[in-house]
ZAMI-279543 format. One record per residue (C-alpha): residue number from 1; y, z, x. Coordinates in steps of 0.001 Angstrom, whole numbers. Layout:
+-----+---------+---------+---------+
| num |      yy |      zz |      xx |
+-----+---------+---------+---------+
| NUM |       Y |       Z |       X |
...
+-----+---------+---------+---------+
END
This chain:
+-----+---------+---------+---------+
| num |      yy |      zz |      xx |
+-----+---------+---------+---------+
|   1 |   -4467 |  -33857 |    4401 |
|   2 |   -5341 |  -30822 |    2342 |
|   3 |   -3905 |  -30834 |   -1204 |
|   4 |   -3814 |  -27493 |   -3194 |
|   5 |   -3509 |  -27507 |   -6899 |
|   6 |   -1875 |  -24325 |   -8599 |
|   7 |   -3198 |  -22668 |  -11345 |
|   8 |   -1484 |  -20288 |  -14114 |
|   9 |   -2132 |  -16575 |  -13616 |
|  10 |   -4148 |  -16699 |  -16963 |
|  11 |   -7097 |  -18988 |  -15637 |
|  12 |  -10032 |  -17720 |  -13766 |
|  13 |  -11324 |  -20945 |  -12616 |
|  14 |  -13043 |  -20619 |   -9120 |
|  15 |  -11189 |  -23123 |   -6790 |
|  16 |  -13207 |  -25559 |   -4296 |
|  17 |  -14449 |  -23903 |   -1254 |
|  18 |  -11719 |  -26075 |     684 |
|  19 |   -9072 |  -23957 |   -1079 |
|  20 |  -10225 |  -20545 |    -292 |
|  21 |   -7555 |  -19623 |    1921 |
|  22 |   -4384 |  -17604 |    1344 |
|  23 |   -1963 |  -19145 |   -1148 |
|  24 |    1442 |  -17867 |   -1391 |
|  25 |    2320 |  -17042 |   -5214 |
|  26 |    5156 |  -15660 |   -7351 |
|  27 |    4881 |  -13273 |  -10092 |
|  28 |    5514 |   -9408 |  -10819 |
|  29 |    3495 |   -6362 |  -11884 |
|  30 |    4625 |   -2846 |  -12522 |
|  31 |    2785 |     226 |  -11009 |
|  32 |    -533 |     599 |  -13032 |
|  33 |   -3782 |    2512 |  -12982 |
|  34 |   -6911 |     963 |  -12655 |
|  35 |   -7972 |   -1531 |  -15757 |
|  36 |  -11568 |   -1883 |  -15321 |
|  37 |  -14152 |   -1075 |  -12673 |
|  38 |  -14411 |   -4057 |  -10418 |
|  39 |  -17789 |   -4852 |   -8647 |
|  40 |  -15846 |   -4803 |   -5290 |
|  41 |  -16192 |   -2001 |   -3355 |
|  42 |  -13127 |   -1483 |   -1023 |
|  43 |  -14024 |     -54 |    2457 |
|  44 |  -10476 |      27 |    3983 |
|  45 |   -7123 |   -1316 |    3370 |
|  46 |   -4454 |    -896 |    5999 |
|  47 |    -584 |   -2358 |    6491 |
|  48 |    1008 |   -2143 |   10068 |
|  49 |    4274 |   -3324 |   11082 |
|  50 |    4411 |   -5660 |   13721 |
|  51 |    7817 |   -6537 |   14377 |
|  52 |   11075 |   -6908 |   11936 |
|  53 |    9380 |  -10289 |   10582 |
|  54 |    5753 |   -9624 |   10115 |
|  55 |    3606 |   -7203 |    8323 |
|  56 |     -38 |   -7171 |    9171 |
|  57 |   -2510 |   -6399 |    6179 |
|  58 |   -6201 |   -5947 |    6870 |
|  59 |   -8788 |   -4612 |    4799 |
|  60 |  -12630 |   -4859 |    4420 |
|  61 |  -15221 |   -4516 |    1475 |
|  62 |  -18687 |   -2961 |    1499 |
|  63 |  -20022 |   -4601 |   -1529 |
|  64 |  -18857 |   -8018 |   -3552 |
|  65 |  -20498 |   -8854 |   -6869 |
|  66 |  -18971 |  -11548 |   -9092 |
|  67 |  -15530 |  -11072 |   -7202 |
|  68 |  -13040 |  -13760 |   -7280 |
|  69 |   -9918 |  -13083 |   -5200 |
|  70 |   -7582 |  -10479 |   -3866 |
|  71 |   -3545 |  -10517 |   -4878 |
|  72 |   -1544 |   -9000 |   -2192 |
|  73 |    1319 |   -7322 |   -3805 |
|  74 |    4723 |   -6221 |   -2540 |
|  75 |    7191 |   -3704 |   -3525 |
|  76 |   10724 |   -2092 |   -2474 |
|  77 |   10120 |    1086 |   -4464 |
|  78 |    6333 |    2057 |   -4864 |
|  79 |    6863 |    1072 |   -9003 |
|  80 |    7597 |   -2513 |   -9351 |
|  81 |    4951 |   -5074 |   -7637 |
|  82 |    5380 |   -8780 |   -6910 |
|  83 |    2607 |  -11035 |   -6015 |
|  84 |    3178 |  -12478 |   -2735 |
|  85 |    -191 |  -14080 |   -1833 |
|  86 |   -3525 |  -14971 |   -3263 |
|  87 |   -6393 |  -14365 |    -494 |
|  88 |   -9804 |  -15485 |   -2286 |
|  89 |  -13311 |  -13691 |   -1883 |
|  90 |  -15692 |  -15299 |     652 |
|  91 |  -18779 |  -17129 |   -1154 |
|  92 |  -21454 |  -15288 |   -2839 |
|  93 |  -22083 |  -11907 |   -3622 |
|  94 |  -22263 |   -9261 |    -640 |
|  95 |  -23583 |   -5997 |      55 |
|  96 |  -22448 |   -5733 |    3867 |
|  97 |  -19157 |   -5490 |    5352 |
|  98 |  -16635 |   -8149 |    4815 |
|  99 |  -13133 |   -8354 |    6242 |
| 100 |   -9784 |   -9843 |    5250 |
| 101 |   -6339 |  -10091 |    6802 |
| 102 |   -3019 |  -11612 |    5593 |
| 103 |     328 |  -11811 |    7779 |
| 104 |    3303 |  -11225 |    5245 |
| 105 |    6705 |  -12794 |    6346 |
| 106 |    9196 |   -9947 |    5675 |
| 107 |   11998 |  -11747 |    7766 |
| 108 |   13892 |  -12156 |    4429 |
| 109 |   13202 |   -8708 |    2962 |
| 110 |   16111 |   -6312 |    3186 |
| 111 |   14334 |   -2861 |    3374 |
| 112 |   13603 |     311 |    5349 |
| 113 |   10270 |     861 |    3648 |
| 114 |    7794 |   -2073 |    2362 |
| 115 |    4974 |   -1015 |      77 |
| 116 |    1577 |   -3055 |    -512 |
| 117 |   -1248 |   -2743 |   -2611 |
| 118 |   -4084 |   -5028 |   -3424 |
| 119 |   -5234 |   -6296 |   -6818 |
| 120 |   -8828 |   -6827 |   -6830 |
| 121 |   -9918 |   -9644 |   -9597 |
| 122 |  -13347 |  -10671 |  -10620 |
| 123 |  -14623 |  -14197 |  -12299 |
| 124 |  -13945 |  -12759 |  -15780 |
| 125 |  -10208 |  -11790 |  -15107 |
| 126 |  -10969 |   -7951 |  -14638 |
| 127 |   -9064 |   -6268 |  -12321 |
| 128 |   -8354 |   -3021 |  -10283 |
| 129 |   -5795 |   -1857 |   -7904 |
| 130 |   -5947 |    -353 |   -4409 |
| 131 |   -4305 |    2450 |   -3119 |
| 132 |    -564 |    1865 |   -1952 |
| 133 |     185 |    1498 |    2080 |
| 134 |    3667 |    1492 |    3441 |
| 135 |    5357 |     183 |    6695 |
| 136 |    8488 |     975 |    7928 |
| 137 |   10717 |   -1680 |    9322 |
| 138 |   13369 |    -436 |   11575 |
| 139 |   15488 |   -3340 |   11621 |
| 140 |   18448 |    -997 |   12022 |
| 141 |   18209 |    2589 |   13659 |
| 142 |   17284 |    4884 |   11137 |
| 143 |   16338 |    8501 |   11892 |
| 144 |   15291 |    9452 |    8664 |
| 145 |   11878 |   10144 |    7064 |
| 146 |   11155 |    8773 |    3812 |
| 147 |    8519 |    9979 |    1066 |
| 148 |    6891 |    8204 |   -1523 |
| 149 |    4301 |    9271 |   -4304 |
| 150 |    1251 |    7690 |   -4848 |
| 151 |     274 |    8126 |   -8349 |
| 152 |   -3222 |    6337 |   -8156 |
| 153 |   -4462 |    8484 |   -5585 |
| 154 |   -2265 |   11604 |   -6467 |
| 155 |   -1040 |   11484 |   -2861 |
| 156 |    2384 |   12149 |    -977 |
| 157 |    2926 |    9932 |    2019 |
| 158 |    5841 |   10186 |    4667 |
| 159 |    6872 |    7443 |    7042 |
| 160 |    8680 |    8764 |    9957 |
| 161 |   10992 |    6672 |   12435 |
| 162 |   10020 |    5664 |   15958 |
| 163 |   11767 |    8590 |   17728 |
| 164 |   10061 |   10924 |   15465 |
| 165 |    6436 |    9432 |   16510 |
| 166 |    3575 |   10963 |   19049 |
| 167 |    5860 |   14284 |   18645 |
| 168 |    5610 |   17515 |   16645 |
| 169 |    6539 |   16825 |   13216 |
| 170 |    6112 |   19608 |   10324 |
| 171 |    5571 |   18711 |    6630 |
| 172 |    6587 |   21325 |    4314 |
| 173 |    6381 |   21171 |     250 |
| 174 |    8265 |   23476 |   -1891 |
| 175 |    8673 |   24127 |   -5574 |
| 176 |   12034 |   24385 |   -7558 |
| 177 |   11828 |   28135 |   -7051 |
| 178 |   12021 |   27629 |   -3237 |
| 179 |    8552 |   28814 |   -2622 |
| 180 |    6396 |   26984 |      -6 |
| 181 |    3304 |   25428 |   -1597 |
| 182 |    1805 |   23448 |    1141 |
| 183 |    2427 |   22611 |    4542 |
| 184 |     902 |   20431 |    7533 |
| 185 |    2042 |   20531 |   11325 |
| 186 |    1025 |   17477 |   13332 |
| 187 |    1132 |   17917 |   17052 |
| 188 |    1295 |   14102 |   17723 |
| 189 |    2479 |   12322 |   14686 |
| 190 |    1862 |    8847 |   13752 |
| 191 |    3955 |    6427 |   11523 |
| 192 |    2576 |    7587 |    8254 |
| 193 |    1198 |   10930 |    7257 |
| 194 |    -710 |   11516 |    3840 |
| 195 |    -581 |   14761 |    2259 |
| 196 |   -2911 |   15299 |    -916 |
| 197 |   -1479 |   16708 |   -4124 |
| 198 |   -4786 |   17445 |   -6134 |
| 199 |   -3797 |   21238 |   -5991 |
| 200 |    -529 |   20978 |   -7238 |
| 201 |     713 |   21431 |  -10806 |
| 202 |    2963 |   18866 |  -12628 |
| 203 |    6591 |   19007 |  -11730 |
| 204 |    9489 |   18424 |   -9401 |
| 205 |    8831 |   19315 |   -5545 |
| 206 |   10907 |   18966 |   -2503 |
| 207 |    9163 |   17596 |     462 |
| 208 |   10831 |   18839 |    3873 |
| 209 |   10050 |   16867 |    7306 |
| 210 |   11317 |   18360 |   10121 |
| 211 |   10769 |   17113 |   14134 |
| 212 |   13024 |   19340 |   16188 |
| 213 |   16550 |   19183 |   15193 |
| 214 |   16009 |   16361 |   12985 |
| 215 |   15115 |   17597 |    9310 |
| 216 |   14917 |   15165 |    6148 |
| 217 |   14534 |   16399 |    2628 |
| 218 |   13673 |   14500 |    -476 |
| 219 |   12691 |   15354 |   -4165 |
| 220 |    9428 |   13639 |   -5889 |
| 221 |    7826 |   14482 |   -9150 |
| 222 |    4220 |   14753 |   -9592 |
| 223 |    3331 |   13595 |  -13244 |
| 224 |    -389 |   13692 |  -13103 |
+-----+---------+---------+---------+
END
């Protein structure tokens, strides 16, 4: 029988290899910038909604040096994040691709959109964050597009309901004077669209998402 010893967040002691599996944890983190460069190069990070009870998180690294573990963090507002699991890195340093995954139980989470990110921690306790990924959970029918801003990557991400997907969707960003400043047309829209904001100045904007007669308008504030 495997016995797991829990340790405080302040410790950086490496557990034995027999414990290098996902460990459920509790805790919270507010959205924050990268603290220190981490000797982990993240190749990819995706979040997918398999059903109303599970979210599938997958990521890969292309290099790892002195890495310890990943904290899987979840948020309902893309600002305040809670730790939901620890996934320990594979043994030793690496200069090749390594893959990881974690199935998050969301059966008790009451939300339409759930946000995820990774907190990547090395053996000395230094850490940095991945970009934010989101899944749409259609536990009830919802015909509204939902936009959220990732300050870390300076991108606006819009998730659309199932009934809009694989159709023509138009994304339009307006400033507060009503002028169109950015637009994109997707003829075969997926669940989430990403719009880079690097060319826009700080301020308040409106994102209009339209598919046929369905239109959603949402305000967001760019602060960096």
